N, C-alpha and C positions, 0 to 999 in steps of 0.2 A: 213685058216688064222685067227689069233686072233686080234681083234681090240685093239689098245693100245693108250690111251690118258694119257700120263704121267702127274701125279700131279705136278704142277709147280707154284711157286709164283714169281712175279717180284722182283728182288733184290733192295736194297736201292738206288743204283746209278741210276736205271731206274726211280724211283720216283723223284729223284732230277732233272733228265732230263725232266720229265713231267712238273715240275714247270717252268723250263726254256722255254719249248715250249708254255705253257699257257701264260706266260708273253709276249712272242714274239707275239702270236696271238692277245692277248688283245691290244697290241700296234698297230698292223696293223688295227684292227677293229676301234679303236679310231681315227686313222689317216685317215679312210675312204677308205682303200685299198679294203675292201669287207664288205658286210653285211651278217652275218650268217643267218639271217631270210629271206633274199631274195638274194640268192647267184648267181645272174646273173652278169657276168663280161665279159669284152671285151677280145679279144686275147692279146691286149697290156697289160692289167692289169694282165692277167695270166702269161705272160712272165716276167713282172716286179716282180711279186710275186715269181716266180721260181728263179730269180736271188738273191732275199733276202734269200730264204731258202737255196740256194746253198752257200751263204756267211757264213751261220751258220754251214755248213758241214753236212747238213741233207739230201743230195742226194747222193746215193752211199755209205751210211754209212758203210755197211758191206764189201765193195769191197777192194781189195788190194790197198795199198798206191801207188804202182807203176803206177796205172791208175787213181790216184786222189782220191781214196776212203779213208775211215777213219779206216778200219779194226775193226769196232765196232760190237757189237753182234746183232743177229736177234731180241732179246728182246728189245734192245734200239730202233731199227728201228720200232718195233711194237708200242712202246709208241708214237713215233712221228706220225705214221700213225693214231693211235687212236685219238690223240688230233686234228689232222688236219681234220679228218672226223666228229668228234663231233662239231667242229666249222664251218663246211661247207666251209672250206678254198678252194680257187680256185687252185687245184693241177693238173688240166688237162694237163698242159704243160709237166710235168715231171713224173707223177705217174706211167704210164705203163713202161716207160724206167727204172725207179728206181726199180719197183716191180719185173719185170720178164725179160724184154729185156736185160738189162745189165747183170744180172746173166747168162742168156743163152749165151751171147757173151763171157763172161769170161770163160765159160766151153768149148765152141765149136768153137769159131771164130779164125781166124788166128791172129798171133801177130800183124801184120800190122793194121788189123781192130781194134783190142783192143786198140792199142796206138792212133789211130786216133779218134775213136768214143767215147770210154768210158770217157775220160777227158771232152769232150764237154757235155756229159750227166751230169756229176758231176757239171759242171758250170751252169747248168740249160738252156743250149742253144738248146737242141734237144727234140723234141716230137716224140714218137713212137706209132705205132698201130700194131695190131696183125692180120695176115691174115690166118685164119683157116677155119671157116664155109663157106659153098658155097650154092648157090641156088640149090634147089631140094635135098639137103642132110643135110643141117642144121649143127647140132653138131656131125653128124656121120662122123668123120674125116677120117675113113678108105675109105669113098666113094669119097674122093677128086678127082676131074677131071681136075682142072686147071693145064695145062701142062707147064713144063719147058723143052724145046727142046734144046739139045746140038747144038751149032754152034761154029764157030771159036772164041775162046777167052771168051766164056761164054754160056749164055742160052737166048732163046726167050720165054717170058711168054705169054700165051694165055688162056683166061678163065675169071672167076669172083670169087670174094670173097664177102660175105655179112655179115650184122650186124657188120661191121668193125667200131668200135668206134673211132671217131676223125681222121679218115683217111684223111679228107679234110684239116686238119691243120697239119698233121704229116710230119716230115722230112723223117722218115724211117719206113718201115714195116719189121717185121720178118714174112715171109710167108711160108706156107707148100704147096709144089707143087708136082705134079705127074711127075716123071722122068722115071718110068718103070711101066708096069702093075703089079697089085697084083697077087699073085699066089694062087692056090687052097689050098696049105698047109699053106700059110702065107698071110693073107689079109693085114697085116701091111706093107708088102714089097712095095718098089717103091716110097716112099715119101721122098722128099729132102727139107731141110730148106735153104732159101736164105735171105740175107739182101737186101732189095729193097729200093733204093732211090726213094721217091715218086714224085720227079720232073722228073723222067725218061720219055722221049717221049713214047706215047702209053699207058699211065695210065690215066684213067678217074674215078673220084669219083662222083657218083650219090647219092643225099641225099635220105634217107628213112624218111618219115614224122613221127612225134610222136605227141601224143595228146596234150602235153604241149607246142608245137610250137617251141621247141628248136631243134637244129641240133646236133645230136650225132652219130646215126647209118648211115652207108653208104654202098652202093654197089660199089665195086672197080672192074673196068673192065680193063683187060690187052689185048692189041692188038699188038703183036710183040714187046713187051717191052724188050729191051736188058739189061741183068744183067751180069756184068763181072764175070769171074770164081773166082776172088779173094773174091767175096761176098758169096761163099759157106760157110755154117755153119754146121760143122760136116761132117758126111758121106753121100755120094750119096746113095740114096735108103734106108737109114737107119735112117731117122729122127724121126720115131715114138717115140722112147725112149726119144729123146730130147724134143719132144712136150709134152709128159706126165710128164716129169720132170718139164718143164716150167709151166704146169698147177697146180702143187703143190704150186707154188708161187702165182698163180693167184687166186686160189679158197679158200684159208684158212685164209686170213687176216681179220681184223676188218671191212674193207670196205664191206664185204659180209653180214653184218647184221646191219650196221650203216647208210645206205644210207637214210633211212626214220626216223632216230633217232629224228629229230626235231619234229616229230609228238608226240612222247612220252614226249619230253621236254616241248612242248607246253601244254600238259595236266598237267604235273607236275607243271608248272608255275601257271596254273589256280587253281589247288587244293591248292597250298600254299597260294593263295590270298582269298580262300573261307573259311569262319569261320566254316560253318556247312556242310561239304561234306557228301553225302550219303555213308553209309558203303559199299554199293555195288561198288561204285566208288573206294573207298580205297582198297578194295579187288582186284578189277580188275587191278588197277595200280600196286599193289604189285605183282600180278601174272606176269605182263609184265616185271617188273624189275627183278624178279627171273629168268625168262626165258632168259632175256638179260645176266644176270650174268652167267648162264650155258653156253650159246653160247660163251661168252668171255673166260671162263675157257678152253673150248675145243680149241678155236682159239689160245690162248697163248700156249697151249700144243703142237700144231702143229708147232708153231714158235720155240719152244724149240727143237723139233725134227729136224727141218731144221738146227738149229744152230749147231747140232752135226753131220751133214752130212747125216742124214736119208732122205728117200724119202717117206713120209707118204701119198701116193696117195689116198688110200681109206679114211683115216681120213680127208684129205683135202676135198674130195668129200662130205663127210657127213656134214662138216661145211658149205660148200657152199649150199648144198641142204636144210638143216634145216634152215640155216641163211636167205637165200633169200625168202623162203616161209614165214618165220616169219616176215621179214621186209616188204614183199609185203602186208601182211594182216594188218600191224601196223596202217596205217592211218584210215582204216575202224574200227578197234577195238577202236581206240581213239574216233572216231565220235560216236560210240555206247555208250561208257562209259560216254561221255559228257552229254548224256541225263539224267544221274542220278544227275546232279548238282541241288541243291535245290533252290538256290537264283538266279533267272534269271536276276535280276536287277544288281547284282554284277558280273555276269558271262560275260566276254567280248567275246561274241559269234562270233562277226565279226572278231576279231583278230585271234581267233582259226581257223575259216573257211579259212582265208587268208593263214595261215601257212599250213593248211591241203591241200589246193588246189594243191600246187606244189607237195606234197608228193603223192597224189592220181594220179596225172599225171605221175609221175616217176614210180610208183609201177608196172605197167604191164610189163615193160622191165626186171625186176630184175631176173626173173626165166629163161630168155633167155641168157643174157650176161654171159660169162664164162662157158657155157655149160648148156643145158636145164635140167630141173628137171628129165625128163624121161631118158636122157642119163646118168646123174649122178647116178641115181638109178641102171642102168644097170652096171655101174662101181663098185658100192658098192656090188651088188649081185655077180658079178664075183669075186671080191676080197674075198668074204665070201664063195666062192665055191658053190653058189646057182644056177649058170648057166654056 
């Protein structure tokens, strides 16, 4: 296989959209809807923000109009995502549904599910989570053991999923379940994708603590949870291709290298205010900006490939691997570069420390969510024919 990152520039209409999104976000910040430097928001605030974004037509932008979408391009959606991430906007209510769950339903769900669920996502009413990783197997999705046992009218789910972001507030999960044993010839066989109503009896969400004190990750336990047969997504026993296609959406966007962007922004703000910055600081800042630019070009390229119907699995894995390692190291690099500031009296050290504290707390999870670094590198090696 040959890696292909097509050279691509965002067209003029995308830059016009960027200005529109920036104006909207500036208005929301001014109105107190959220604080980009301290983005802690309540569930009510996140739902309210989702409704405002939906009113602008920025949820389900690429989806067919018949389901409430706008039939706009992946590049336009990229611009909206990028601006939302840079502003630390509270997108948790709708982001997973918009990024990957909706496109998966469009491709594989029944028409009844599409017409019921997709318009509600577009209106900002639904929150989704993804049920893939499991205890004792992590990101090795082939090893999934959580069972979906056929019964009259549907399936009974038993087992557990782990590292499931926002499961405790999600309305639905798209989960990967074991419906048949894998075979010696095909380890991918026997996995089935189901749409799970998270209010179903028999589903429990247990929080997984994080150093920053926020609740994000969960263990989701299934005990004879009944899912109707109408909630099948795609083929029985053949969901692996669906899951890998879904991960191309999850792994390649700007959210995979912008989650700690505020650390870089904080340093840039300080340098702007410092008359005599050490040359080493300027060089270090320039290096970080150039690395960010490279990641962004790669990510935009993948968005362009998705826009023309390609499935750039390996390229998406590279963006996720390189991007999350880079953003994970960002707060520590910023802290190191800050030591080169010459004028300590002018340097607002406490302000920078406050902004870095959240980023340092967030950083450890970044190489776990969306697939661990080790698994991603295995995907890349396999795609290049190295294993």
